[in-house]
C-alpha positions as CSV (number, residue, x, y, z in Angstrom):
1,M,81.8,85.6,82.6
2,S,78.6,85.0,84.5
3,V,75.4,83.7,82.9
4,D,73.6,86.7,84.5
5,T,75.2,89.2,82.1
6,V,73.2,91.7,80.0
7,S,74.3,93.8,77.0
8,L,74.6,97.5,77.4
9,L,75.0,99.8,74.4
10,V,77.2,102.8,75.3
11,R,78.2,105.5,72.9
12,I,81.8,106.8,73.4
13,P,84.1,109.0,71.4
14,A,86.3,107.1,68.9
15,P,89.6,108.0,70.6
16,L,88.3,106.5,73.9
17,R,87.4,103.3,72.0
18,Q,90.9,103.2,70.5
19,Q,92.4,103.7,73.9
20,A,90.3,100.8,75.3
21,Q,91.4,98.6,72.4
22,T,95.1,99.5,73.1
23,V,94.7,98.7,76.8
24,A,92.9,95.4,76.0
25,K,95.7,94.4,73.7
26,L,98.4,95.3,76.2
27,R,96.6,93.3,78.9
28,G,95.6,90.4,76.8
29,E,91.9,91.1,77.5
30,T,88.9,91.9,75.4
31,V,87.6,95.5,75.2
32,S,84.5,94.2,77.1
33,E,86.8,93.1,80.0
34,V,88.6,96.4,80.1
35,V,85.3,98.3,80.1
36,R,83.8,96.1,82.9
37,S,86.9,96.5,85.0
38,A,86.9,100.3,84.5
39,L,83.2,100.5,85.3
40,R,83.7,98.4,88.5
41,N,86.5,100.6,89.6
42,Y,84.6,103.8,88.9
43,I,81.6,102.5,90.8
44,R,83.7,101.4,93.8
45,E,85.5,104.7,93.9
46,T,82.3,106.7,93.7
47,L,80.7,104.6,96.5
48,D,83.9,105.0,98.6
49,D,83.9,108.7,98.0
50,E,80.2,109.0,99.0
51,R,80.8,107.0,102.2
52,D,83.8,109.2,103.0
53,N,81.6,112.3,102.4
54,R,78.9,111.0,104.7
55,T,81.5,110.2,107.4
56,L,83.0,113.7,107.0
57,D,79.6,115.3,107.2
58,A,78.8,113.4,110.4
59,L,82.1,114.5,111.9
60,V,81.6,118.1,111.0
61,E,78.1,117.9,112.6
62,R,79.6,116.4,115.8
63,I,82.3,119.1,115.9
64,E,79.7,121.9,115.4
65,A,77.5,120.4,118.1
66,G,80.5,120.4,120.5
67,I,80.4,116.6,120.8
68,E,83.7,116.0,119.0
69,P,86.7,118.0,120.3
70,M,89.1,120.0,118.1
71,H,92.8,120.0,118.8
72,D,95.3,122.7,117.8
73,H,98.2,121.6,115.7
74,A,100.7,122.9,118.2
75,D,99.0,121.0,121.1
76,V,99.0,117.8,119.1
77,W,102.7,118.1,118.5
78,A,103.4,118.9,122.1
79,E,101.5,115.8,123.2
80,I,103.5,113.7,120.7
81,E,106.8,115.1,121.9
82,A,105.8,114.5,125.5
83,L,104.9,110.8,124.7
84,E,108.1,110.4,122.8
85,A,110.2,111.9,125.7
86,H,108.7,109.3,128.0
87,G,109.3,106.5,125.6
88,E,105.5,105.9,125.2
89,L,105.4,105.9,121.4
90,P,105.6,102.6,119.5
91,T,108.8,102.1,117.6
């Protein structure tokens, strides 16, 4: 653990603490390590989701502005089948 750590008091339901203790025991870790790992994962997933949402919002704006083309499902499959028929798809 880094010297730059700080303590953080968090109140959680007793059953959640018991689950954290069980996970810690199974993994041979401390409850603090389990909580740090879970918090890191939660933060990473939240930031990834937010990035994905911003990317999606930007794509929708481009589509609505007519900048990004839309393709019909049937047209996409027709193009794939044409490429496949000509041996132009990777194997």
